C-alpha positions, 0 to 999 in steps of 0.5 A: 468544509472548504475552509479545511483545505488551507488548514489541511495544506499547512498540516500536510506540509509540516508532516511532509517536511518532517518526513523528508528531514527524517529521510522517510521521503524523497523531495518528490515523495514529500511533495506528493505526500503534501498533495495527498495529505492536503486532499485528505485533511481538506475533505475529512479533517482529522477524522480522515487524516488520522487514518492517513497519518497512521498508515504513513507513520507505521509503514515508515517505521517498519521500513526502517526496522532491520533496514540493512537486512532488507537492503540485501534482498533486492527490493525495487524501492528503498527505505525512502519513499519516492513520488511513485510510491506515495501515489501508488499507495495513497493515490486511490485513497485521495481519489476516494476522498474527493468523492466525498465532495460529490457523493455520500461522505460515509460511502467515500470514507468506507472506500478511502479506508479500504484503499489505505487498509490494502496499502497498510496490509501489503506494507506490513506484510512486506516489511515484517515478513522480510525482516523476520526471516523464515522460509516463505513460499512462492504463491504461484508454485508453492515452492520455498523461496528466499525471504524477500522474494516478490510474490512469496507469502509466509506465516509472519507476513500473513499475520502482519497483513491481517494486523495491518488491515485490521488497524485501518479497519478500526477507523470504520468502527463508527459506521458499524461492525460490518463496515469495520469487517469489510475494510479489513477484508478488502485490505487483505484481498488487496494485499493477497492480490499484490502477492499474486501479481508479484508472483506472476506479472511483476518484473523480476531478475535472477540475482547474479550472485545467487541464481536461486534468489529473484530480485526486483532490481535488474542487474547492473549490466546493460547490454546493447539494447539497454535494460535487459529483459526480466527473467520473469514477469513483464518489464513494465510491471513494477512495484508501484503499479502492483501496489496501485492495483492492490489498493484499487482492488480493495476499493472495488471490494468495499464498493461492491459490499456497500452497493449490495448492502444498499440494494438490500435496503440496509446500507452499511456504507453509502448513506 
């Protein structure tokens, strides 16, 4: 296995460099992607790496889709993923991959896929839901809000989340239909949790140009105290923290399922 790490480092470097040149990643994002990719390819080779590449390629492509429309919605992060975004979406998956060095590989692979499924579901929901328009509803109040509002859900976004989670769930098919189902479910639960945090704790400000629209970016004005406090949520809860929590919860869901299966002497994941 350890011979895979040098090869993984080279493959991850090539992919990260290509993504940086294509302006899908910042320099910091490319270095972080290289680190995550090295761990994943080094531990699992192409079996694990294919899932990571699938998430990265599809999420990057969707970020570019109708970019100008989404840029007007005030997302905290832009189309180019920085180091914070890479670690928020891929950090939990990389840690799960490292578990395979000290525990059952099948169990670690299940948790790894659950983390990626949540990141993929959340990304697809955000990118497709924002691009397709429609009238989403705030998850906390149930009221209709403008497209792109953090914590809002729509039909298109929900369908996209299901598709994104299922795509990563397919990589668990060799472990059985149950493993595939739990990875998909964990991804959906994580994406829903992301929306719930977005509607309650994530920092948001009212758009000065449109008071009915909430934005993840603070207004350009800086008062005597520096960055003005958000009108909703906690100032220290940003998009990266919410995304990381989304993936961690998905790992927890998959771990609980696997542990319950093991206690019933029919281990679906940990072997």
